[in-house]
N, C-alpha and C positions, 0 to 999 in steps of 0.2 A: 441584498445581504448575503454574505457568504455562509453563515451558519446554516446547516441543513436542518429543516424541520420535516421529518418524514415518519410516518407510522407512529406518531405521537412522541418521537424522540427529537430532542433539540440538541444537536451536536455543536460543540463550541467552535467559534471562528478560529481560535488559536488554542493549541495544547502545548504545555511546557513540560520539559523533562530536565534532567541535570545539565545537559549540554546543548539541547535543541529547543527551538521554538518551531512548532509545526503550524504553519500559517497558510493563508490563501496565496495562490500564485499571483505574481505581479507581471505586467507586460515585459518588464526588463529581465524576467527569468527565462524568456523564450530561448535565448541563445544557449544557455547552459542545459535547458531541457532538450533542445535539439542535439547538442553534443552528446549527452548521456544516452538518450533514447536512440540516437543514430549509431551507437556502438553495437556492432553485431552481437557481441557477447551479452549485452544488456537486452537487446530486442528479443533474442531467442528465449529469454527467461520470462517474458510477458506474453500472454495469449494474444492480445489485440494490437500489439505494436508491430507494424510492418518494417521490413528492412529491404531497401534503404528507407529511412524515415523521410517522408515527403517534405519539401520546403513548405513553410507556412503551417504545418501541422501543429507545432508547439503553440503558435499564436491562437489557432482555433481551439486547442485544448484549454488554454487559459481563458479564452472568451467564454467557452461553454461552462467552465467551472464557476466563473464569476457571475454568470447569468443564471446559475442554478439549473442548467440543462444537462445535468448528469444524474445518474441514479444514486449519487452520494458525493460527498466532498472529495476534493483533491487537495492534499496538503503538501507544501514544500518543506523539506527538512532544512531548516536554517540554523547553522552552527555559529553564527556571528556572535551570539551572546557569550560563547566560550572561546573567542578569538579564532574561530574557524571560518570556513567559507560561508557566504550568504546562501548558497544552495549546494547541499551535498547529496540530495536525493529527493524522492517523491513517495508519498503514500496515497494510494487510491482506495477509496471505500465505495462499494456498490452493494445495493440491496439485492438479495436473491431469495427466491422461495425454495425451501427445502422441507419436504415432508409436511406441507401445509403450514409451515411457520416461516415468518420473515427472519432471515439471518443476514448478517453483514459479511461480505467477502472482502478480505484484506489483501491487497497487493502492494508491493513496495519495490523500490529500486534505489540503489546507492550508486553514485557515479564511480567508475573504476578507480579514480585517484583516492577514494575513501573506503575501498574494500578493506575488510578485516579491522575496522576501527570500532565496531560495536554500535554504530549509528543505527543500523537496521533493527537490531534487537531493542535498543532504547526507544526508537520511534514506534515499533509494533507494540511494545509494552504500554507506552503512554496512550496510544490510540485505543487500545483495548480497554484501559482503565476509563477513558472518557466515554466509550460506548456503553460499558456496563454501568457507569454512574448515571448515564442518561436513560437506562432501562432496557438496553438490548439484552436479548436472551442468549444469543450465541454469535460467535465470530468464526468464520471458516477461512481457509486459505488452501492453496494448492501449489505445488512446485513440480516442475518438470524433473524427471528422474536424473537427467544428466546435469542438473543444477543443484542436486540435493545436498551435496557436501556443504554448500554455503547456506542456501535458503532454508533447508530443513533444520539446520542447526539454529538459525535465527528463531524459527517457530517453536522448537522444543525449549529453547532458553526462555522464550516469552510465555511458556506454560501450555502451549497447544499439545493435543494428543493426536497421534497418527490414527486415522480412521479407515484407511484403505487405499487401494490402487484405483486408477482410472486412466482415462486418456482425454485429451482435448486438442482442438485445433490450435495451431501456432501460426499466426500471420507471417512472422519473420521466416519461419521454416517452410511455409507453404504446404504443411502436412499436419496430420494428427500425430501427437507424441505422447508417450506414456508419462503419467504423473502420479504423485502421491498426494492424498487429501489429508487435511488437518482440521481440527475443530477445537474451540475453547468455549465451554459453556459458562454461563454466569455463576453457577454453583461451584464449579471447579475454581474459577477465578476468586470467588470469595474465600474458599478454603486456603488457597495459596497466598493470599494477601492478608489474612487475619492472623 
């Protein structure tokens, strides 16, 4: 079953927004995943995606997600309900420990043909709503500073607060790179949605 049951939270198998259905990956998504994650501009914005993206890696990623062998769900941004593409991007959720509390780390990628369409903000907002509805206390995210114009804008539009600087390994860069950290707490989410 795709829906993740972790730390007492049951996350839905699908999440819907105005233009998107966030759903489990399918084996036929592997080609588009490889295309998007194989783009150097995309890979360098994600910590764990190497460049070049290895053959077969998308298939393994899908298999792990469907078998529940990730620390959180992987959702495909499917825009076909609004006459868009079947796959415009991905949302990765991972559990992380922060100051003795379990939080969810949100990562996302939109394929280059769909940049500046609002899909990332729409997906981030919908996923955060699902997490908080399921009982999550906080969602965190981080963006490499050289990608901040796009990704930081997505996070602030989705309600996240900037909480500080840091640095993290980037597999695509083969180096540590500076980043900005963001956080959205349940209480802030309630205030902005009520």
